[in-house]
C-alpha positions in Angstrom: 17.4 11.1 34.9 18.5 9.0 31.9 19.8 10.9 28.9 17.4 11.6 26.2 17.7 9.5 23.1 16.4 11.0 19.9 14.8 8.1 18.0 13.9 8.2 14.4 10.2 8.6 13.4 8.8 9.7 16.7 5.7 11.6 15.6 4.7 13.2 18.9 4.8 16.8 20.2 4.3 17.9 23.8 0.6 18.6 24.4 1.6 21.4 26.8 4.1 23.4 24.9 4.1 21.8 21.4 7.8 21.0 21.4 8.8 17.6 19.8 8.9 14.7 22.2 12.0 12.5 22.4 12.4 9.1 24.2 14.6 8.2 27.0 16.7 5.1 26.6 14.2 2.9 28.3 11.6 3.8 25.6 9.0 4.1 28.4 9.1 7.9 28.9 8.8 10.7 26.4 10.0 14.2 27.3 10.4 17.6 25.6 13.0 20.3 26.0 10.9 22.0 28.6 11.0 18.8 30.7 7.3 17.9 30.4 7.3 14.1 30.7 4.8 11.4 29.7 5.0 7.7 30.5 3.9 4.9 28.2 1.3 2.7 29.9 1.8 -1.0 30.5 -0.7 -1.7 27.7 1.5 0.2 25.3 -0.4 3.4 24.7 0.8 6.9 25.4 -1.4 9.4 27.4 -0.9 12.9 25.9 -4.0 14.4 27.4 -2.9 16.5 30.4 -5.4 16.8 33.3 -5.5 20.6 32.9 -7.1 20.2 29.5 -9.9 17.9 30.7 -13.4 19.1 31.3 -14.4 15.9 33.2 -12.6 13.2 35.2 -13.0 10.6 32.4 -13.7 12.4 29.2 -15.1 10.5 26.1 -17.4 7.6 25.9 -18.2 5.9 29.2 -17.6 2.2 29.9 -21.3 1.3 29.2 -21.2 2.9 25.8 -17.8 1.2 25.0 -19.2 -2.2 26.0 -22.3 -1.6 23.8 -20.1 -0.6 20.8 -17.9 -3.7 21.3 -20.9 -6.0 21.5 -22.4 -4.6 18.3 -19.3 -4.2 16.2 -17.7 -7.5 17.0 -20.8 -9.2 15.4 -19.7 -7.8 12.1 -22.7 -5.7 11.3 -20.5 -2.8 10.1 -17.8 -5.0 8.4 -19.0 -4.3 4.8 -18.5 -0.6 5.5 -15.1 -1.3 7.0 -14.2 -3.2 3.8 -15.2 -0.3 1.7 -13.0 2.0 3.8 -10.0 -0.4 3.3 -10.7 -0.5 -0.5 -10.7 3.3 -0.7 -7.4 3.4 1.1 -6.0 0.8 -1.2 -7.1 2.6 -4.3 -5.3 5.8 -3.1 -2.2 4.1 -1.7 0.8 3.7 -3.9 1.9 0.0 -3.9 5.1 -0.6 -1.8 5.1 2.9 -0.4 5.1 3.1 3.4 2.5 5.6 4.7 1.5 6.9 8.1 -2.3 6.5 8.7 -4.2 8.0 11.7 -7.6 6.6 12.8 -9.1 9.7 14.4 -11.5 8.9 17.3 -10.6 5.3 17.1 -12.3 4.1 20.2 -11.3 0.5 21.0 -9.6 0.2 17.6 -12.2 -1.9 15.7 -11.7 0.0 12.4 -7.9 0.1 12.9 -7.9 -3.7 13.1 -10.2 -4.0 10.0 -7.9 -1.7 8.0 -4.9 -3.8 8.9 -6.9 -6.9 8.0 -8.5 -5.9 4.7 -6.0 -3.5 3.1 -3.9 -5.4 0.5 -0.9 -3.3 1.3 -1.3 -3.3 5.1 2.3 -4.2 5.7 3.2 -0.8 4.3 0.7 1.1 6.5 2.0 2.4 9.9 -1.2 2.6 11.9 -1.9 5.2 14.6 -5.0 5.7 16.7 -6.2 8.5 18.9 -9.2 8.9 21.2 -10.1 11.0 24.2 -11.3 7.9 26.2 -8.4 6.3 28.1 -10.3 3.0 28.7 -11.0 2.6 25.0 -7.3 3.3 24.0 -6.1 0.8 26.6 -8.3 -1.9 25.0 -7.2 -0.9 21.5 -3.5 -1.1 22.4 -3.9 -4.6 23.9 -5.6 -5.9 20.8 -3.3 -4.4 18.2 0.3 -4.2 19.6 1.8 -3.1 16.3 -0.2 0.1 16.1 0.6 3.3 18.0 -2.3 4.5 20.2 -2.5 7.8 22.0 -5.0 9.3 24.5 -5.5 12.9 23.3 -8.1 15.4 22.1 -8.9 15.8 18.4 -8.7 19.6 19.0 -5.1 19.4 20.1 -3.5 16.6 18.1 -0.1 15.8 19.6 1.6 15.1 16.3 4.3 16.7 14.2 3.3 19.0 11.4 2.7 17.2 8.0 3.4 13.8 9.5 0.5 11.8 8.1 -0.3 10.6 4.6 -3.9 9.5 5.5 -6.4 10.4 8.2 -9.5 8.3 8.6 -12.4 9.8 10.5 -15.4 7.6 11.2 -18.3 9.3 13.0 -15.8 11.4 14.9 -15.5 15.2 15.5 -12.4 17.0 14.4 -10.8 20.4 13.9 -10.2 21.5 10.3 -7.0 23.4 11.2 -5.5 20.5 13.1 -6.2 18.1 10.2 -4.5 20.5 7.9 -1.5 20.8 10.1 -0.8 17.1 10.6 -1.5 16.0 7.0 1.3 16.1 4.4 0.8 18.2 1.3 -1.7 16.3 -0.9 -2.5 14.0 2.0 -5.9 12.3 2.2 -8.8 12.6 4.6 -11.4 9.8 4.4 -14.6 10.4 6.4 -17.6 8.2 7.1 -20.8 9.9 8.0 -24.5 8.6 8.3 -26.3 8.3 4.9 -29.9 9.6 4.5 -31.6 6.5 5.8 -29.1 5.2 8.3 -30.8 3.2 11.1 -34.2 4.4 9.7 -36.3 1.6 11.2 -34.8 2.1 14.7 -35.4 5.8 14.6 -39.1 5.2 13.7 -39.6 3.9 17.3 -38.0 7.0 18.8 -39.1 10.0 16.8 -42.6 11.1 15.8 -41.1 12.4 12.5 -38.0 10.7 11.1 -35.9 13.0 9.0 -33.2 11.9 6.5 -29.6 12.8 7.2 -28.0 15.2 4.6 -26.4 13.2 1.8 -23.7 15.8 1.1 -20.6 15.9 3.3 -19.3 19.3 4.3 -15.9 20.0 2.8 -13.5 20.8 5.6 -11.7 24.1 5.3 -8.4 23.6 3.4 -9.5 20.5 1.6 -10.9 19.5 -1.8 -13.4 16.7 -2.3 -12.2 14.0 -4.6 -14.9 11.2 -4.5 -17.8 9.9 -2.6 -19.4 6.5 -2.2 -22.6 5.4 -0.6 -22.8 2.0 1.1 -26.2 0.7 2.1 -27.4 -2.7 3.3 -29.8 -4.2 5.8 -29.0 -6.0 9.1 -31.1 -8.0 11.5 -29.6 -7.8 14.9 -31.0 -9.8 17.8 -32.5 -8.2 20.8 -29.2 -7.8 22.8 -27.4 -6.4 19.7 -30.3 -4.0 18.9 -30.0 -2.6 22.4 -26.3 -2.3 22.0 -26.8 -0.4 18.7 -29.2 1.9 20.4 -26.8 2.6 23.2 -24.0 3.6 20.9 -26.1 6.1 18.9 -26.6 9.8 19.7 -30.3 9.4 19.7 -30.3 6.9 22.5 -31.0 9.8 24.9 -34.4 10.3 23.2 -35.5 6.8 23.8 -37.5 6.6 27.1 -38.0 3.3 29.0 -41.1 2.4 27.1 -39.4 2.9 23.8 -36.4 0.9 24.9 -38.7 -1.9 26.1 -40.6 -2.0 22.8 -37.3 -2.2 20.8 -36.0 -4.9 23.1 -39.1 -7.0 23.0 -39.4 -7.1 19.2 -39.3 -10.6 17.7 -37.2 -9.3 14.8 -36.3 -5.9 13.2 -34.7 -5.4 9.9 -32.7 -2.2 10.0 -31.2 -0.2 7.1 -27.6 0.9 7.4 -26.5 3.8 5.2 -23.0 5.2 5.1 -21.4 8.0 3.1 -17.7 7.6 2.4 -16.0 10.8 1.3 -12.4 11.2 0.2 -10.8 14.7 0.5 -7.3 15.8 -0.4 -5.4 18.6 1.4 -5.5 21.6 -0.9 -2.3 23.0 -2.3 -1.4 26.3 -0.6 
């Protein structure tokens, strides 16, 4: 075995025993003092999700859902929201200060790439992405080689304590205690959740009674809310894009074949998008 080389700024901890990970001289393998070892994939990502922690063979979104999300997002329908996310990061990012930013539940890295593109100080942002779906992380790593992507669970984040300045969580689950642990003192958490009328017209075809989402974001334990912003606009996706949007939403399971056919066969459908951006700061202890 090659000797371990302790490199600066390695943010990872062992997902098995929580000891810091160090790199071998090849830079391809990371090991801890207890000799748990993890190899970097050829695509550039690191898999820190041991098989003993998995509840299924391939956890996370399946390939069909990932393809649908890619088809929809790459047409730019959610780009105005992504721009608003980047602007909120810029406003709360000191110029010329290098920061560590984590895209939690990053999927194939669409928002990570938009943050890098739209943030005015992107050269000072060290981007990290994490998701439970290996196929998604592999795709993200291929498209954004300068970011650091990891396969891992949001409930067992494989990062050092107080490593991140900023965590971005878009429609993703998380664990409050873990967010507290990995964020620096006075670090920021930026969440994006559905607004009251998000995808209202699509839902009208699925539910007998359409209910608004709550407009207030729950404050994670250990955080204080700083500001909130509502972003609303209308989109007119074509049939294929509408079906991709349906596939990537939680209420897709409620749409039977007849409903799906109706939505697919519509000549046109204008759909409201409605997002709530909320910025929290880690509370002082």
